[in-house]
N, C-alpha and C positions, 0 to 999 in steps of 0.2 A: 604402366609402371614397369620398369625393368626389374630383373631379379635382384640386382644389388640395391635398388631403391627400396625393395620390400624387406631387405635384410639389415641394411645399415641402421644402427641405433646407437648413437653416441650417448653414453650415460654420464660422462663427465668431460671436462676439458682435456683430459689426458688419455682416455681410452675410447676406441670405437671398434665395432665388429663389421666386417664386410667380406665379400669374396675378392680374392686377388684379381685385379683388373689388368695387370700388365706383367711383363717378364720380370721386371725388377722386384715386384712384390712376391712373385713365385720364387725367385732366387733367394730372397730374404727368408722365406719359409723353409726352403731347402737347406739354407745355412744353419738355422737354429735346429733343424732336425738332425743335422750332422753333429753339431757341437753338444747338444743337450739331450739327444736321444741315442744315436748310435754310440757316441763316445761315452755316454753315461753308463750304458749297459756293457760296453766292451772297450776298455781303455786302450787296447791294442789296435782298434779300428783305425784305419788310415785311408784317406782319400785326398789325393793331391789337390783337387779342386776345392776342397773344404765344403763340399755340398753333398747332401744325401739325395740321390736322384735315382729313379727307376722308370721302367717303361710305362707305368700307369699315370705318371705325373701329367703327361701331355694331354691325356684324355679325361682328366678328372677336374673337379672344382677344388679350390683351395680356400677353406674358411680361415680367415686370419683376424686376430686381434692386434691392433696397432696402438702404439703409445707415443706421446710427445710430452716433453717436459714443460714447455711453454706454448702459448697459443700460436706463436710464430715459428715454433720449432718444427722440423720435418717429422713426419710419422715414421716409426720403425716397428717392424713386425716382432711381437713378443710371444705370440701364441698361435698355434695352428692345428687344424684337423684337415686331412684330405678327405673329400667326400666324393663317392663314386656311385653312379647309378648304372644299371645294365645298359640303358640307352646310350650312355657315354662310350661304352667299350665293346658293344656287341659286334661291331664291324672290324674290330682289331684283335680281340681276344675271345677265347672260349670260356674263360673263367674269371671270377673275381680274384684279387690278390689273396684273400683269405683261403681260397681253395688250394693254395700251395701247401697248406697245413691241415685243412679240414675238408671233408667230403660234404658238399652242400647239395648234392644231386637231388635228394628227396625234397629238400626245402625249396629249391628252385623250380621244381615241377608245379608247385602250388602258389608260390609267392614271388616269382622272379621279377615282375614289373612293379612290385610293391616294396622292394628292398632298397635301402640306402646303406652302403658300406662305408664305415669310418676307419681310417688308418692314419698312421704317422702322427699321432697326437703328441704334442709337446708344448710346454710353456717354459720360457726362460726363467731360471730359478728366482731371480729378483722380483718376478711378477706372478709367482705362484700364490695367488690370493683369490678370495671369493668372487671379486669383481670380474676377473678374467675368465674364470671357469663359468660363471653365470653367463657372460657374454657369448662364449663359444656355444653353450647349449641353447641360448636364445637364438643364435644364428642357425644352428642345426634344426631346431623345431620350425623355424620360419621357412627354411629350405624344404623340409619335408612337407609342410603345408602347401608351399608353392607348387610342388610336383605331385601332391596328393599321394605321398608314400607313407606307409604306416610302420614298417618294421626296420629297425636299425640293427646292423650286424657288424661284426669285426672280431679282432682278437685283442687281448690285453695281456700284459706281460708281468711276470715276477722276475726279479733280478736273479741272475745266476742260473746254473743248470743242475744243481744238487737238489733233487726232489725232497730229500729229508728235511732241508731247511725251511720248506714251506708246505709240508705235508698236511699240517693242521689247517692252514689257510685254504689250500686246495680242497680238502675234504669238506670243510665248512661250506664253501661255495656250491659244490656239487650236491651236497646233502640238503642244504637249506634253501637253495635257489636253483633247483634243477630244471633244465630244459627237458620237455617231454621227449621220451625216446622215439615217439612217433614222427618227430621232425627228422630223424635219421642222421643227425650231425655226429660224425665220428672222425677221429684223426684220418687224414688221407692215407691211402694204401702204403703200407710199409713205413709209416712215419709216426705211429703211435709209440708211446713209451712203455705200455703195459701197466701203467699206473692204476692201482686200485685204491679208491678212497677208503678212509677209515669208516667203520660203522658209526652211525650217529652218536651212539652212547659213549664212544671212545674219543669224541672230538672235544678238545679243550677250547671253547669258543673265545676265551680271553686270549689265549696264545694265538689262536687263529687270526683274530683281529689285529694283533701286533704284526703278523706276517703278511697281511694283505696290503698291497700298495693302495695309496689314497684314491687313485683313479678307479681302481677296481671296486673299492668301497662305494664310490659315488654311483657306479653302475648298479650295484645291488640295492642301494637306497632308492633307485628309480625303478625297482621291480625288474631289473635285468635278470636274465636266466642264463645258466652256464651249462654247456654240454659236458657229458661225463668224461670224455677223453681229454688228454692234454698233449701238447706238442713241445718237445725239447728242441729249441733252436740253438744249436751249438755255435754257429758263426756269430749270431747276434748276442749270444750269452744270456739267454732268457728261457723261461718256461712259460708257454703261451696257453691261454684258455680261450674258448670261443664264447662270445657274448651275444645275446639276442635281447633286444628291447622292443616291446610292443608299445608304441606311442600312446595307445589308448589306455594302457595300464600304468603309466607314470602317475604317481600320486599328485593330487591337485596342489598340494603344498609346494611341490617343485615347479609345476607349470606356472603357478602364480608368481613364484620368485623369478622365473624366467620371463615373466610378463607375457606369457603365451597361453591361451586357452583355445582349444580346437572346438 
């Protein structure tokens, strides 16, 4: 059974999950990344090609959810995650993309070959529904099972670069879902913001939940853990947090919804 055969799972006549198998599907993923990720965070972003492309694309897998209106209509990509393992990139790079923002040296010493990096997550607005999110995570879980990898890492973003607008949300994540300091994940050298989370007793958790983007909320519901430091990405116009998910600690409720049990 090929990898794609182990991942494809059409749940209706309109949606399916798969890995991109050809250049056209990768380009479709890069196009929605540009339109609904880069430009959504920074309206001044401009790329003549209309694509969001970087050096990791060539060496990564691209998880895609595709949609068709009718059974005889062509499939179009409406959601994507880029999925990267060390095996993908070790001959070409010395670091995961995440390491442009966070120091993972301690983590890599013990878990390097057991890590899957997620990046460039985006869903076309008209398809931001439970079915598409569920399909993406079903694909990710099956991908991890295929390669026997346990830990999922990456960054997730708050809109804008003004820390005050999301201070409650950031503090809530770091206080209530902390990644152990022993993992050693901190902002990369000279790239930290100096952000200090509020003490737990000063966090307004109602306000915090209003500030936290839906994608980041979904990570916390899956028992995701967040490093203490943050990274302010001025060009992208975002505030980024490091996320770490242990596949073994995802609540059974969610693994059953994803129709995946390890």
